[in-house]
N, C-alpha and C positions, 0 to 999 in steps of 0.2 A: 510495642509492638499491640495492634489490636488483636489479635487472635488468630487462632491455626485454621478454623471453620471455613470451608472452601463457601464462596459467593453463592447464591442462589441462582439457578438458572430459570429465567422467565422469559418462554417462547410467545410468549401474549404482547411483550415491551414493544409498543408503539411510538417513543419519544425518540428524540435523537439518537443514531446510534452513537455518535462520539459526541460529546459535549465538554468543550474546555473552557476554562472561565480563568481569567486573572494570570493568566501563565506566566513566568517571569525565568529566564535561563539565563548565566552569564558563566563566564570562563576570565577567574581572576577580576579585572577590572572591565573587560569587555562584556557588556551586557548585549544580547542575542535578542530576546525577548522580554517585553515591557508590556504587563498588564493584555495579553493577548486571547482575544476571545474566539471561539471557532463551535459551530455546530456542522454535524455532517448526518444529512437526511438518511433515512432508510430505502434502500433501494436505489439509490444515485451514484453515479460516476463524479466524483467531485476532483477536479484538476486544483493542482497547488502548483503556484507561481512565484516566482521572485528573483530579485538578482543575488549575484554571488555573496557569501554571508551573510544574505537574510535569515539562515536557520532554518531552512526547509527540511533536510532530513533530521535536525535537532528537535524538530516539531513530532516530527513521526517518532523519533526512538523517544520523546517525552511519553506520548501515547501508549506505545507498546511496552514502557517500563525499562528500556536501555538506558534512560538520561533522567536523571533526579532533579526537578524544576527547583527553583529556589522558593518561589510560591505559586499558588495557585492551585486548581483541582482538575481533574482530569476524570470524566467518568465515559465507560464503556457499556453498553448495553444497559445504562440508568444506574450502575455502578461505580462507585468511586475507587479508583484504584491506587493512588497516592498513598503510602506509607505501609500498605499492606504488602504480606508476604507472599511467595510465591505458592505456598501451599493454600493460602487465601486465595486466591486469582487464579487457581489451575481451571478451573470450569469457564471464566472469560476466556482465557489464553486457548483454550481447547476452539474457539468460536471464529478464530481469526486467523488467517495465513499472511507470511509478508516473503515479498521477492526482493531484496535486497539490491543496489546497484551493483551489477557485475554478476549477478548470480550467486556468489558467496557461496559455492559449492564446494563439498568436499572434497581435495583432489585425490585423494585416496583410496575412495568411495566411487561406486559405480553409479550411474544414473538413478538404477532400481533401488540402490543403497541409502545413496541418499534420500531419497523420497523416504523411505524408512525409518530414519532417524526421528522425525517427530512422533511416528506411530509407535517406535519403541519406547521413547520418551514419556509418553503419556497412558500408553495400552502396553507395559512392560508384560504383561501374561496373554497376550494377545498370541497365537497360533504362529508359529512362524510362517506355514506353508500359507496361510490367509494374508500374512503381512504382504509376501512375494506375490500374491494375486491382488491386492489391494494397488501395490505399485505400479504392476503392470498396465492396471485401468488406467492410473493417474497419468502415466505415462502417454498413453495414446489420449486422453482426454485432453492434453496439451499439444496435442498436432503433432508429437513426434512418432517416427515409426517403430513399431514392436522392438525392431533389432537395434534402437538407440540403449534399452534399458540396462545391457550386460557393458554398455560401453563405459569410459572414465571420461570426465571433463576434459582433459587436454586432446582426446579423439572427435569432440564437436565444434561444430563451428560458433561463431559469436551467437548467432539467432537460435542454434539448439542449446543452447547452454541457458538463454532467457527463458526457453520454455521447458527446461527440467526444472529452472527455480521455481516455474510456475507450476508444475506437476508437485513439486515438494510443497510449496505452499498450500495445493488443493488437499495435500495428502487428509486432512482430519475433514474435511469436508466443510471447511468454514462457512461463515455468515458475512463475513466481512474480509476483504483483501487489502492489502499495503503494496503498492506498488512505489518502488523507488525509480526512477529515470529507466523505466522498463525499455525505452526504444533507442537509448544513447549507445553509440557505436554502431547501429544496425544501420544500413545501407535504405533507402527510400521505399523500396518493394517489402524488405521485411520489417521496416518499422510500420508501413501500412497491413502485413498480414497480423503483426501482433498488436496492431490496435483492433481489427476485425476479431482476432481469437479472445481480447479483453470484452468486446463488448457482446461478444458470442455467450462467454461464460457468465458473464455478468447476466444476460437474460436469460439462460438457461437454468443457471443456478439459483436467480435469485439473489445475487451477490450486493453488497454494500462495497462500493470501492474507492479508496483513497490513493490519489496518484500524483506524485509528484514529477512534474514535467518541464523541459525547456522547449519543449516540439511542439509549434503551432499547431501542426496540422493534426497532433494528436487531440490537442485542446477541440477545435472545428469539430473532429471528427467523431468523438464518443464521449466528450464530458459534457455532464447535464448542467453543470455549475462550475465555474472557477474563483478560489481564494487567491486573493494576491497578497501577498507578505511585503511590507515596506515599512520601513521607520519603527522596526522592532513588534511589528503587530499585525493582525490582519485588517487591510485599509478597505477592503472592499470583498465582496462575493455577490455572485450573481451571474446570468449567461454573460455569453459574451456580448450580443448584442447590448446589455445592461452595462456591461464594464464598458463598451466604447461609448456610451453616452455620459459619461463621468470625465470630469477635467483636471484629473490628477495626471499631471506629467510623466510619471514612470508608467502609468497605465497607457497613456497615448503613444508615447514612445515604442513600447514594447508590441502593443496589438497594429498601431498604425505607421511603425518604423519600414525601412527598408524590406526586412524579412514578413513582417507584418502582412505588407499587402499582397507577398506573395502566397501566403494561405490560401485556399479556397474555401467558399463558404459553406456553415454545417450542412449537411445533407440529412433531410426528414427522414 
């Protein structure tokens, strides 16, 4: 173990917010990633796409410390995280928020109580009433009505659960937001509203967003760049126009296939 001193907080860091080098992930004999590299720039919304089994969620879990890679290095805010304890990375983990696929809310807790979970974890001595006020504010910030705070996840629609998950992800005022399939299961109107919320939060709060999605409309509407996972690695990163100029068969099929042609051009 390297030590138990928390990594230093550097508000002036200007390099890639996420830097992944030489990442290898495998499950038994099945290799998901091999020599995978990826940089995420400060302030951008980076979309991550790839076919089923390419390890999009595994990549995210490797970055946030829920998956231990076989090889490689992961730096967040310029600090290498692999091989370090929770005590060492606590200051870094405070600086990101995560919306897992499906929301991953605790079913026995209300929306407000779900939002307070990370606050209690990282700031156990915070006054309880202040925690409640913070939770109420985050619920409103997510676009939920105030009366959603005392409700349980079972009382929410799919779209409201996603927003409750966003409220929890924003609990600690993060600089970096991870979103795993945020529009999956939503109707087109709800998905478009969630896209607008994501862009609004990114611009208002100055967030960097790592967004896993299959939704072509989301890619066109809000992503500054798109990273393509295939052949066990990131084969391309760029704007949609830049990707369309590439001749890789999967990229062409994905963006120019029957559903690709239905996606509207990105609005400026």
